[in-house]
Structures are given as structure tokens and as C-alpha cells.
C-alpha positions in Angstrom: 112.7 125.8 134.9 113.1 123.0 137.4 110.4 120.6 138.3 109.9 122.2 141.7 109.5 125.7 140.2 106.8 124.6 137.6 103.3 126.1 138.3 101.0 123.8 140.2 98.3 122.1 138.1 94.7 122.2 139.2 91.9 119.9 138.1 89.1 121.4 135.8 86.0 119.7 134.5 83.5 120.7 131.8 80.4 119.0 130.5 78.1 119.5 127.5 75.5 117.5 125.7 76.7 117.2 122.1 75.2 115.3 119.1 71.8 116.1 120.6 71.9 113.3 123.1 75.5 112.3 123.8 77.0 113.6 127.1 80.6 114.8 126.6 82.8 115.2 129.7 86.3 116.8 129.6 88.6 116.6 132.6 92.0 118.3 132.4 94.8 119.6 134.5 96.0 123.2 133.9 97.8 126.0 135.7 95.0 128.5 135.3 91.3 128.4 134.9 91.1 130.8 132.0 93.4 128.7 129.9 91.5 125.5 130.8 88.1 126.9 129.9 89.4 128.3 126.6 90.9 124.9 125.7 87.7 123.0 126.7 85.5 125.4 124.7 87.7 124.8 121.7 87.5 121.1 122.1 83.7 121.2 122.4 83.5 123.4 119.3 85.6 120.8 117.4 83.1 118.1 118.4 80.2 120.2 117.3 81.7 120.8 113.9 82.4 117.1 113.6 78.8 116.3 114.4 77.8 118.5 111.5 79.9 116.3 109.2 79.3 112.8 110.7 75.8 112.7 112.2 73.3 110.2 110.9 70.5 112.1 112.8 71.0 115.6 111.3 69.4 115.7 107.9 71.8 118.6 106.9 75.0 116.8 107.9 77.7 116.1 105.4 77.1 112.4 105.8 73.4 112.7 105.0 74.1 115.0 102.0 76.6 112.4 100.7 73.9 109.6 100.9 71.4 111.9 99.1 73.8 113.0 96.4 75.8 109.9 95.6 74.7 106.8 93.7 76.0 104.6 90.9 78.2 106.7 88.7 78.0 109.7 91.1 81.2 110.2 93.1 81.1 112.9 95.7 84.1 114.8 97.2 84.1 114.8 101.0 85.8 116.7 103.8 89.1 115.5 105.3 87.2 114.4 108.5 84.6 112.3 106.7 87.3 110.8 104.5 89.4 109.7 107.5 86.5 108.1 109.2 85.2 106.3 106.1 88.7 105.1 105.2 89.2 103.6 108.7 85.7 102.1 108.6 86.2 100.4 105.2 89.5 98.9 106.4 87.8 97.5 109.5 84.9 96.2 107.4 87.4 94.2 105.3 89.3 93.0 108.4 86.1 91.9 110.1 84.6 90.4 106.9 81.6 92.7 107.2 80.8 92.4 110.9 81.6 96.1 111.1 79.8 97.9 108.2 78.8 101.5 108.0 76.3 100.8 105.3 74.1 99.2 108.0 72.0 102.4 108.1 68.8 101.0 106.6 68.8 98.1 109.2 69.5 100.6 112.1 66.5 102.7 111.1 64.4 99.5 111.0 65.5 98.5 114.5 65.0 101.9 115.9 61.3 101.6 114.8 61.2 98.1 116.4 62.5 99.5 119.7 59.8 102.3 119.6 57.0 99.9 118.8 58.3 96.8 120.6 57.5 95.0 117.4 59.6 92.6 115.3 60.4 93.9 111.8 58.6 92.0 109.1 60.5 89.6 106.9 59.8 91.8 103.9 61.2 94.9 105.6 64.3 93.0 106.8 64.9 91.6 103.3 64.5 95.1 101.7 66.9 96.7 104.2 69.5 93.9 103.9 69.5 94.4 100.1 70.9 97.9 100.7 73.7 96.8 103.1 77.2 95.8 102.0 80.5 97.7 102.5 81.6 96.5 99.1 79.2 99.0 97.6 81.2 101.9 98.9 83.9 103.0 96.5 86.7 105.3 97.8 88.8 107.0 95.3 92.0 107.8 97.2 93.5 110.0 94.6 90.4 112.3 94.2 89.1 111.8 97.8 85.7 111.0 96.6 83.0 108.5 97.7 80.7 106.6 95.4 77.7 104.6 96.7 77.2 101.9 94.1 73.6 101.1 95.0 70.6 103.6 95.1 69.1 104.5 98.4 72.1 103.5 100.6 72.3 105.1 104.0 75.6 105.2 106.0 75.6 105.1 109.8 78.9 106.0 111.6 77.4 105.3 115.1 80.0 102.6 115.7 83.1 104.8 115.0 82.3 108.5 115.0 82.3 109.1 118.7 85.7 107.6 119.0 87.1 109.9 116.3 85.5 112.9 118.0 87.1 112.0 121.3 90.5 111.7 119.6 90.1 115.1 117.9 89.0 116.8 121.1 92.1 115.5 122.8 94.2 116.8 119.9 92.7 120.3 120.4 93.6 120.2 124.1 97.1 119.1 123.3 97.5 122.1 120.9 96.5 124.3 123.8 99.4 122.8 125.7 97.2 120.7 128.0 98.3 117.1 127.8 96.8 115.8 131.1 93.3 115.2 129.9 90.4 112.8 129.7 87.6 113.1 127.1 84.6 111.0 127.6 82.2 111.1 124.6 79.3 109.0 125.7 81.4 106.1 126.8 84.3 106.4 124.3 87.2 107.7 126.4 90.4 109.2 125.1 93.1 109.6 127.7 96.1 111.9 127.7 98.9 111.9 130.2 97.9 111.0 133.8 96.9 113.4 136.5 99.8 114.8 138.6 101.4 112.2 140.9 99.1 109.4 139.7 100.1 106.3 137.7 97.3 106.9 135.3 93.6 107.7 135.0 91.5 105.3 137.1 89.0 103.7 134.7 86.2 101.5 135.8 85.4 98.6 133.4 81.8 98.4 132.4 79.8 95.6 134.1 77.4 93.4 132.2 74.4 94.6 134.1 73.5 98.3 134.0 73.0 98.7 137.8 76.1 96.9 138.8 79.4 98.6 139.9 82.4 98.5 137.5 83.7 94.9 137.3 87.3 96.1 137.9 89.5 99.3 137.8 92.4 100.0 135.5 95.2 102.6 135.5 95.5 103.9 132.0 97.1 106.9 130.2 97.8 107.9 126.6 95.3 105.3 125.5 91.7 105.0 124.7 88.8 102.8 126.0 85.5 102.0 124.3 82.6 99.7 125.4 79.9 98.2 123.3 77.0 96.3 124.8 73.3 96.1 125.4 73.1 96.9 129.1 71.3 100.2 128.4 69.8 99.8 124.9 67.7 96.7 124.1 64.2 95.7 123.5 62.3 92.5 124.5 59.9 91.2 121.8 58.0 88.0 122.4 60.1 87.2 125.4 63.4 87.5 123.5 66.0 90.3 124.1 67.4 92.1 121.1 70.3 94.6 121.4 70.4 97.9 119.6 73.6 96.6 117.9 72.6 95.0 114.6 74.6 92.3 112.8 75.0 93.7 109.3 75.2 90.2 107.9 71.9 88.9 109.2 70.0 92.1 109.7 69.0 91.1 113.3 69.7 92.7 116.6 72.2 90.8 118.7 70.7 88.4 121.3 73.7 87.1 123.3 73.6 89.9 126.1 77.2 91.0 126.0 79.6 93.7 127.1 82.8 94.3 125.1 85.6 96.6 126.4 88.4 97.5 124.1 91.6 99.4 124.9 93.6 100.7 121.9 96.1 103.4 121.1 93.4 105.7 119.8 89.7 106.0 120.4 88.5 105.5 116.8 90.2 102.2 116.8 88.8 101.2 120.1 85.3 102.3 119.2 85.2 100.4 115.9 86.8 97.2 117.4 84.3 97.2 120.2 81.4 97.2 117.7 83.0 94.6 115.5 83.8 92.2 118.4 80.2 92.5 119.7 79.0 91.2 116.4 81.7 88.6 115.8 81.6 87.2 119.4 84.8 86.2 121.3 85.9 83.3 119.2 86.2 85.4 116.1 86.5 88.8 117.6 89.4 88.4 119.9 91.8 87.3 117.1 90.8 90.5 115.3 91.9 92.5 118.5 95.1 90.5 118.8 95.9 91.4 115.2 95.5 95.1 115.9 98.8 96.6 117.3 98.4 97.8 120.9 94.8 96.7 121.3 93.4 94.5 124.1 89.8 93.4 124.9 87.6 91.9 127.6 84.3 90.2 126.6 81.7 89.4 129.2 78.5 87.7 127.9 75.6 85.7 129.2 73.9 84.1 126.1 71.9 81.6 128.2 71.9 83.5 131.5 75.3 82.0 132.5 78.1 84.6 132.6 81.2 83.9 130.5 84.4 86.0 130.4 87.0 86.1 127.6 90.2 88.0 127.3 92.5 88.9 124.4 96.1 88.0 124.7 97.2 91.5 125.7 94.6 92.0 128.3 96.7 90.3 131.0 99.2 93.2 130.5 96.7 95.9 131.3 97.5 97.6 134.7 94.8 96.7 137.2 94.2 99.0 140.2 94.2 97.5 143.7 90.7 97.1 145.1 91.3 99.9 147.6 92.3 102.4 144.9 88.9 103.9 144.0 88.0 106.7 146.3 84.4 107.5 147.3 85.3 111.2 147.1 86.7 110.9 143.6 84.8 112.3 140.6 82.8 109.6 138.9 80.8 109.7 135.6 78.7 106.7 134.6 77.6 107.0 131.0 75.1 105.1 128.9 77.7 102.5 127.8 78.5 101.7 131.4 82.1 102.9 131.7 82.9 104.8 134.8 85.8 107.2 134.8 87.3 108.1 138.2 90.1 110.0 139.7 90.9 109.5 143.4 90.3 112.4 145.7 
């Protein structure tokens, strides 16, 4: 079949709220609506199944069952999906020297309470939670594919990596249905397939530091992934000080530097985890971590004292920037909680 005789591709969009609160948007190009809907439904079903395995909120999830069943001397066999995410998480924990750490669950729960009550956690509560945190206390048996938590009462939280994995897996489902021109936006973690027809890529707006500001710039991207981590939407002020929902596993405290980290990587799980790690590490330590990750690039914007500072990784200068006139007011736009806008010109 020649290029001119190939069926025309139309744009389709689907939206659901998965993981109870996370908006998931799928945009794809297909030759018929029935095939597009079938593929999108299959991708959403895959995300729902992954949530059953990876959720920290669902008391019946595989992750929560692992935390309840495991302990010193009690290794637990896990599914392929949970194994892949934990293996990736542990590797990143080692590379970031604990700035990324999925054992941070006890501290996350403490800060969720602080956000609700607008009240600083007590020193005693912080000390008790910190005692349960440490990625070194997670033992992975690669031969048996089992996980052993070496301290009692540990609680894992995959919030800094699971959405990226879900976006990757949803994209893989679309690809198996023969639909390669796709965008999956899982609450700000965006996995991109091949570009829309006759476009150089998907037009992605980079998250601004402030929640009500427009995207700071636009990029043309395809066959890549983008993730943003920051406190533009989720923070609490206590005694005049701003604390992010992002917790430093090493100190037990919410971050206070008011930052926005955007990471581009070959896959969304990598982008998601790196964005979280760089937020904790800061640009001086975090950007070398990005530079050491093949194919990754990052932009950090922060205002620790009210003065905006911008930092770029070495590969950021190679990211294709869209001309200022590229974004179209008639194009589809989705602004999510993390502050990334995804657009395609009309």
C-alpha cells in the first residue's frame, strides 16, 4: 500500500478518573472510531489493574498486602508489575543515595495529616516515622522474585513512580492494538508515542512555577516521556512557612524551596522517578543524576527566597523548542494538577 492510499487517521480522545483521584487522558490517531475506543478501553483497563497492585490508598492492593504480610524473615512473592516497579525504585534509591525512597510511606502519611490539620508534626511523631524509613531495609531476591521488609511496620509508597509505569503500560497496550500515534497523560506523567500526522511531534507545554501561570515554554516531543514534580498545587503553610507535599526521606520534612522540576526521558517510569529525586536533591546534586541517565534531560525552576532561579541539565539544550506562534488557541489543551499542559494545534 502506498502512502497516499493509506486510510486517513482521525483524532480521538478519551478521559477517565483512575486511582480514585488521578485524571487520565488518552489521545490517539486511528483510522476508525471503533478500533480507537476498543484500544482506549483496554488501556484504561490495564491502568485499573495496575492500580489494584500498586496503590498505597487501596487497603486491598497488592502493595498494601505486601506491607502487611512481610517483615523480618518473611519474604513475599510479588507480581511481575510490582516487581518491576520495586526493582526500578531500588536502583534509583541507590543512585540518588536515598533522596528517592519508596519506604517513605510513614512520613507521607504523617504529612497528609499535617496538610489536613495545617499543623506541624511533632518531633516525636517525626522521629518515630523516620525510624521506619530506609530503602536498605527492602530486600529483593531476584532469583525467587520475593520482597522482604527487614523492619516491622514498614509502609511502601509508590507515589513517585507508579503513575509513570502506568502511562508506559497504557502506551504499550495502544501499541499492541496497532495505534502508535498516542499520548497518555496520567495526572501529569505523559507518555508519548509517534507524533500526530503531519506534525513534528506532540506539542507539550512545560509546567510553570506558579499554578495560575501559562506554560513557561512549548516543546515538540515524540516517543519520549515527560514528568513534572513540584509544589505549585500541593503545599501547606504552617506558621508562615510553605511545606511541599514532597517529603525528603532523609530529613522527614516537606520540601520548602518552592520548585518545579520537569524531566524528559525515554520512558515515563524513569521520568517520574527522576523528577521526584531531583526535587529532593536540588539542582546541584540532582542534575548530575539526570546527566548520568541515558537519554534524560531536566529543567529546574525554583524560588527558595522568592527570587526565581532556572537550571538546565546538559541535554536540555537539545530538546526541540516550539516557536512562540506554534500553540493554537483552538488546539486541545489539558492542564493537570502537576501543571503540565499537553496541546496539539488545531
